[in-house]
C-alpha positions, 0 to 999 in steps of 0.5 A: 587597377586605376584611380578612376572614378565613375560618374554616378550622376549620369549614365556610366558608359559600359566601356568605362566599367570594362576598362576599369572593373575595380572602379565599380567597388567605389560606387555609392548610390543605390541605383546606377544607369549603364549605357552602351552603343552598338552598330551591329547590336552585339552590345558586347561591352554592355554584356561584360559590364553587367557581368562585372556589376553582378559579380560586385553584388549588383542586380539588373532592374530594367533594360531599355533600348532604341536602335543602337543605344541600350540602357540598363538600370542596376540596383545595389541590394546592399545599399544602406541609406545613411541617416542625415 
């Protein structure tokens, strides 16, 4: 368990989630994007990262890929908009 923060302002690398699964509990946005690259199309870090996110209460909204890159849009169904 580390003090690392995932940068929600851009796509988060799946490996960063796998390397520090507890960091996902600090995510504050309603949606995040996870990215992964895979030469042989296994996307094993992405599969593990999705599993971690689902266990943390997030839902997969969409997936897209082009050759060796894949992106997954995740939604936090428990997100509550803060009044400003």
